[in-house]
N, C-alpha and C positions, 0 to 999 in steps of 0.2 A: 328706932323711931321712924326713920325715913321709909324703911320697908313696910312698917305697919301702916303708915299713912298711904303708901302706894297700894297696898292690899285693900284698904278700906275704900279708896277711890275706885279701884277696879271692881270691887264688890258692888258699889253703888251704880257703876255703869252697867253691870250685869242685871241688877234689879231694874234699872231704867229700861233695858232692852226687853226683859220678860214682861214688865207691866205694859210696855208699848205694844207688844204682840197681843197680850190679853185684851187690851182695850180696843185694838184694831178689829179683833174678832167680834167683840160685843157690838161695836159701832157698825160693822159690816152687816151683821144680822138685822139690826134695826133699819139700816139703809136699804137692804133688799126688800123689807116689808114696805118701806116708804115708796119704793119704786113700784111695787105691786099695786099700791093704792094711788099711784101717780101724784104724790104729794111733792110740791115744790115751794120753797120759801127761801128768802135771802139769808145769807150767813149771819147777818147782824142779829137775827132772832135766836140764834143758838145760845148766845150768852145772856140774853134778856128773857128769862123764863116768863115774867109777867106779861110782856108783849106777845110772846109765843102763845100763851094760854088765851089771851084776849083776841088776837087777830088771826092766828093760823088754825088753832084747834077747832074753832067753830066752823071753819070752811071744810074741814076733814074730820068730823066727829068719829068716824069708824076707825081712824088711824091715830087716835089720841095717845094710846099706849106706846105706839112706835115712835111718834113724834117726841113725846116727853122722854122716852128712854134714850133715843138718839141724842137729844140735847144734853141730858144728864150725863151720859157716858163721855161725851166730848168735853164737858165742863170738868169732870173729875180727872180726865186724862190730862187736860191742860194744867190743872192745879198740881197734880203729882209730878208732871214733867218739870214744871217751874221749880218746885221745891228740890227735886233731885238734881237739876242742873245747877242750882245755887250751891248745893252741898258739894257736888263734884268740883265746881269752880273754887270753892273755899278750900277743899283739900288740895287741889292743884296749887293754889297760891301758897298755902302753908308749906307744901313740899318744896316749892320753888325757893321760898325765902329761908326755909330750914336748912336746905342743902348748902 
């Protein structure tokens, strides 16, 4: 049981690493496009899509796809990272108390 939980935890950490690299590549592509359009906005708009659409997108209509893609990929990355970190912590706690 201990070894199984350890392998599951290690597998989750590997998945976390792979997804992190994947989303970094996606975010980097959108970021380069934002740099090309010279789009700047505070980080608080990344998690608030409604405000982003109301206040930032009208200023840079030609970069709407890049702005929304950048924001969406960061939001998804944060959600997945949170879930995986909770699972890794749970398996570590179970391993600690099971041993």
